[in-house]
C-alpha positions in Angstrom: -11.3 -52.5 35.7 -9.6 -52.6 38.4 -6.2 -49.9 38.8 -3.1 -51.8 39.5 -1.7 -50.9 42.9 1.1 -48.6 42.4 2.6 -49.3 46.3 5.7 -51.2 44.5 8.6 -52.6 46.5 11.0 -49.6 46.9 13.4 -51.4 48.9 13.6 -54.3 46.2 13.2 -51.6 43.6 16.8 -50.1 41.2 14.8 -46.8 40.9 15.5 -43.9 43.0 13.5 -42.0 45.2 12.9 -38.5 44.7 12.6 -36.0 48.2 11.0 -32.9 48.4 11.9 -30.4 51.3 9.9 -27.3 51.6 8.7 -27.2 55.0 10.9 -23.9 55.9 11.9 -21.3 53.8 15.3 -22.8 53.1 13.9 -25.5 50.8 15.4 -28.3 48.7 15.3 -31.3 46.3 17.3 -34.2 46.6 17.6 -37.6 45.0 20.7 -40.9 44.4 22.3 -40.4 41.4 23.6 -42.7 39.1 27.0 -43.5 40.8 25.0 -44.3 44.6 25.5 -40.7 46.0 22.6 -38.2 47.4 22.6 -35.5 45.7 20.7 -32.1 47.0 19.9 -29.2 45.7 18.7 -25.6 47.4 15.6 -24.3 45.8 15.7 -20.5 45.0 13.5 -18.7 47.3 12.2 -15.3 46.0 8.5 -13.7 45.6 7.6 -16.5 43.3 9.0 -19.3 44.8 5.8 -21.5 43.4 7.4 -21.5 40.1 10.9 -22.7 41.3 10.5 -25.9 42.8 9.5 -27.4 38.9 12.8 -26.5 37.2 14.7 -27.0 40.5 13.6 -30.9 40.2 13.9 -31.2 36.4 17.7 -29.4 37.0 18.8 -32.2 39.7 17.4 -35.6 38.2 19.3 -33.8 34.9 22.1 -33.6 36.8 21.9 -36.5 38.6 22.4 -38.5 35.3 19.0 -39.8 35.2 15.2 -38.9 33.5 11.8 -39.1 35.2 12.0 -42.8 34.0 14.1 -43.7 36.9 11.8 -42.3 39.7 10.5 -45.3 42.0 8.7 -43.0 44.2 8.7 -39.4 45.8 9.2 -38.6 49.3 7.6 -35.4 51.0 8.4 -33.3 54.3 4.5 -33.1 55.2 4.5 -30.9 58.1 4.1 -28.9 60.2 5.7 -26.4 58.3 5.1 -23.0 56.1 1.6 -23.0 54.9 2.7 -22.4 50.9 5.4 -24.4 50.5 3.9 -27.3 52.0 0.9 -26.9 49.6 3.0 -26.8 46.4 5.2 -29.5 47.2 2.7 -31.8 48.2 0.7 -30.9 45.1 3.4 -30.8 42.7 4.6 -34.2 44.0 1.0 -35.7 43.6 1.1 -34.4 40.2 4.7 -36.3 39.4 3.8 -39.3 41.1 0.4 -39.4 39.5 1.7 -39.0 35.7 4.3 -41.7 36.4 2.4 -44.1 38.4 4.8 -44.4 41.4 3.8 -43.8 44.9 4.4 -41.3 47.6 5.6 -41.3 51.1 4.7 -38.2 53.7 7.2 -38.3 56.2 7.5 -36.1 59.4 9.3 -32.6 59.2 9.7 -33.4 62.7 11.5 -36.5 62.0 13.2 -35.0 58.3 14.5 -32.1 61.3 15.9 -34.5 63.6 18.0 -36.6 60.6 19.1 -33.4 59.0 20.2 -32.4 62.4 21.8 -35.2 64.3 24.1 -37.6 63.2 23.0 -41.2 62.2 24.6 -42.7 65.3 22.7 -39.8 67.7 20.8 -41.9 69.6 19.2 -39.0 71.3 15.9 -38.4 71.8 14.6 -35.3 69.5 12.0 -32.8 70.9 10.7 -30.4 68.2 9.4 -27.3 68.6 7.4 -25.9 65.0 4.7 -23.7 64.0 4.6 -21.2 67.1 0.9 -18.9 67.3 -0.6 -16.8 69.6 2.0 -18.6 72.8 1.6 -22.1 71.6 3.7 -24.1 69.4 3.4 -27.9 67.8 6.0 -29.8 69.6 6.6 -33.3 68.2 8.9 -36.2 69.7 11.1 -37.9 67.4 13.5 -40.9 68.4 15.7 -43.1 66.7 14.8 -46.7 65.8 17.7 -49.1 66.3 16.4 -51.8 64.3 15.1 -49.6 61.5 18.3 -47.4 62.0 16.0 -44.0 61.1 14.2 -41.5 63.0 10.5 -42.0 63.2 7.8 -39.8 65.2 6.3 -40.7 68.3 3.3 -37.6 67.2 3.3 -34.5 68.4 0.7 -32.1 70.4 -0.1 -28.4 70.6 1.3 -26.8 74.2 1.5 -24.0 75.8 3.9 -22.6 78.7 2.5 -24.7 81.0 1.7 -27.9 79.4 5.7 -27.6 77.6 6.5 -27.7 81.3 4.2 -30.8 82.0 5.8 -32.3 78.9 9.2 -31.5 79.6 9.0 -34.1 82.8 6.5 -35.9 81.2 9.0 -36.9 78.5 12.1 -36.5 80.2 14.9 -39.5 78.9 18.7 -39.1 79.1 20.3 -37.4 76.3 17.3 -35.5 75.3 17.9 -32.6 73.0 14.9 -29.8 71.8 15.5 -28.6 68.0 14.2 -25.2 67.8 15.0 -22.1 65.6 14.6 -18.6 65.8 11.2 -18.2 64.8 10.2 -20.3 68.1 8.2 -19.3 71.1 11.5 -18.9 73.6 9.4 -19.7 76.6 8.4 -22.6 75.5 11.9 -23.5 74.4 13.3 -22.7 78.1 10.5 -24.7 79.3 11.2 -28.0 77.5 15.1 -27.6 78.1 14.6 -27.0 82.0 14.9 -30.6 82.8 17.8 -30.1 81.0 17.9 -30.4 77.4 20.7 -29.5 75.0 18.9 -27.0 72.5 19.7 -27.1 69.0 19.1 -24.9 66.0 17.6 -27.6 63.8 18.4 -28.5 59.3 15.6 -29.7 57.0 17.6 -31.3 54.7 16.2 -33.3 51.3 19.4 -35.2 51.7 18.2 -36.9 55.3 14.8 -37.4 53.6 16.4 -39.3 51.0 17.8 -41.5 53.7 14.7 -41.8 55.4 12.7 -42.6 52.5 15.1 -45.2 51.5 14.6 -47.1 55.4 10.6 -47.0 55.0 8.6 -50.2 54.9 6.9 -51.1 52.0 3.7 -51.0 53.4 4.5 -46.8 54.5 4.6 -46.2 50.7 1.3 -45.0 49.5 -0.8 -43.8 46.4 -0.7 -40.3 45.5 -4.0 -39.7 46.5 -3.6 -40.5 49.8 -0.9 -37.9 50.4 -1.8 -35.0 52.7 -0.5 -31.9 54.2 -0.3 -32.2 58.2 -1.5 -28.9 59.8 -1.1 -28.6 63.5 -4.1 -26.5 63.6 -7.1 -25.8 61.4 -5.4 -23.9 58.8 -7.0 -19.9 59.6 -8.5 -19.7 55.8 -10.7 -22.4 56.5 -11.7 -20.7 59.7 -12.0 -18.0 57.9 -14.2 -19.4 56.0 -16.5 -21.5 58.0 -17.2 -18.2 60.0 -18.1 -16.1 56.8 -20.3 -19.3 56.4 -22.3 -19.0 59.8 -25.1 -21.6 60.0 -25.6 -22.1 56.6 
């Protein structure tokens, strides 16, 4: 028997979207409550963060005056970002969605950062710097789609200081802003802001993710089995595993 298509119309649904943002240590979950207001809760961090996400989601849904049957879809910040937080949040979203037979939506963490940091009316293009490692960083360009009324990623790339200068010149647009937190390579950030561009510290809000997801087209929602973490590079665990296996 053919399985029913779970990519139901989210835009036309009266059910709520659960949003999970765990791409940074300041994780959060959000949902639109029974009164129509987006409510957001921080996920407590610590040595056992993995155990705290499920109860945080349960508490959020309960405090919003909803139950799991009111969920029409789950949106997740899919990366790039923290390895463990992304893997845990994506796996949990897939498990809940499979159990409830609802679709999922993976949203670029750069788009979430831009939507969280800039106002809805701000039309500036954002270059989001993420995942600094060994003199390189992932830089993703996000613009505001005026028709859809939301932040949309143009895609990203790995850059070093030299290619960051080239990217800054190539992607130069009036009113551009660079979003980079204190963990990112300062030389790369300086190269991107030298065109010039304004530098801001990014936020990552599950509340902003709810609003991005509500404006997503129906065909962007998909079966939870297809939801994956976005890695800017091959995970180091995979590299080590392949090195240990050699030519076997």
